[in-house]
Structures are given as C-alpha cells and as structure tokens.
C-alpha positions in Angstrom: 7.9 -16.3 -0.6 9.3 -16.6 2.8 6.4 -15.2 4.8 3.5 -16.3 2.7 1.9 -18.2 5.7 1.9 -15.0 7.7 0.3 -13.1 4.9 -2.4 -15.8 4.5 -3.1 -15.6 8.2 -3.4 -11.8 8.1 -5.8 -12.0 5.2 -7.8 -14.8 6.8 -8.2 -12.7 10.0 -10.0 -10.0 8.0 -12.1 -12.3 5.9 -10.0 -12.5 2.7 -8.4 -15.4 0.8 -5.5 -15.1 -1.6 -6.6 -15.8 -5.1 -10.3 -15.4 -4.4 -11.0 -11.9 -3.1 -7.3 -10.9 -2.4 -4.0 -11.0 -4.2 -0.6 -11.4 -2.6 2.2 -10.0 -4.7 5.8 -9.0 -4.0 8.3 -6.5 -5.3 12.1 -6.8 -5.4 13.8 -4.6 -2.8 14.9 -2.0 -5.4 11.5 -1.8 -7.1 8.9 0.8 -6.7 5.4 1.1 -8.2 3.0 3.9 -8.9 0.1 2.3 -7.0 -2.5 4.8 -8.2 -1.9 3.9 -11.8 -1.5 0.1 -11.1 -4.6 -0.7 -9.0 -7.7 -2.0 -10.8 -10.9 0.1 -10.4 -12.6 -2.5 -8.2 -9.9 -2.6 -5.5 -10.8 -0.7 -2.4 -8.0 -1.7 0.1 -4.3 -2.3 -0.3 -1.9 -3.5 2.5 1.8 -3.0 1.9 4.5 -4.5 4.1 8.0 -3.1 4.3 7.3 -0.3 1.8 7.7 3.4 2.3 5.4 5.9 0.8 7.9 6.9 -1.9 8.1 3.2 -2.9 4.4 3.4 -4.0 4.7 7.0 -5.4 2.9 8.6 -2.4 4.1 11.9 -1.1 3.5 11.3 2.6 5.4 10.6 5.8 5.6 7.0 7.0 3.1 6.2 9.7 3.2 2.5 10.3 -0.2 0.8 10.5 -2.1 3.8 9.3 -4.5 3.9 6.4 -4.0 6.6 3.7 -7.2 7.4 1.9 -7.1 8.2 -1.8 -10.1 9.0 -4.1 -10.5 5.4 -5.0 -8.9 3.2 -2.4 -7.2 3.1 1.0 -3.6 2.0 1.6 -2.1 0.6 4.8 1.7 0.7 5.2 3.1 -1.6 7.8 6.5 -2.9 8.8 8.3 -5.5 6.8 7.1 -9.1 7.4 10.3 -10.1 9.3 9.6 -7.3 11.9 5.9 -8.4 12.1 6.9 -12.1 12.6 9.2 -11.3 15.4 7.5 -8.4 17.3 4.3 -8.9 19.3 4.0 -5.1 19.6 4.1 -4.6 15.8 1.6 -7.4 15.3 -0.8 -5.8 17.8 -0.5 -2.4 16.1 -1.3 -4.0 12.8 -4.2 -5.9 14.2 -5.7 -2.8 15.7 -5.4 -0.9 12.4 -7.0 -3.9 10.5 -9.8 -4.1 13.0 -10.6 -0.5 12.6 -10.7 -0.7 8.8 -12.3 -4.1 8.2 -14.6 -4.7 11.1 -16.8 -1.6 10.4 
C-alpha cells in the first residue's frame, strides 16, 4: 500500500495502532461497500480516505473531514491519501476533525 506510512502516522496521532486497536484496509477503485452491514458491533469510528458517501452506501452529500453519525458508529470521509500527502491545508482540516472527535 503506497501511503501506509501516512495512515500509520494518522492513527498514531489519535492513539491507535494498526493491528492492535485499529485496522487499515483498502478497496479497489471500482469497489464499494455497505459499511453499515460490514462493520463489527464493537467498532465505534471509521475513517475513509478517497471515498464518496455512495461508495459506502450512505445517502449523504460529501463534506470532507466531517463525521457522519449512525446509530452504532461515526464515519469520517476525507480526501484521498495523495491529496492529503501533498496539501498542508487538507492535512490541517483532517487534523482539526480528528482532534474534535478523538480528544474529547
């Protein structure tokens, strides 16, 4: 995975570690997933990069770096990892959203 180091840094910044209390996974560009039916009961937060609401079977408009609350979990949709890796503004917006959600 090309941007795994970036994902590991993002997780670390909010106190998570891949394989311990978080899971990094990827979809092919043409894939979609019904996230409500795919998420285990114990998951409370999901962060998606480069996906639109329709890609995860949500009926909502795309608001980057905004959490969508469901009955069981919250989902953050952010820009794709290439845009995050190359844009300070996008990184700052993501960091602000993560701080709001995870530093309560």
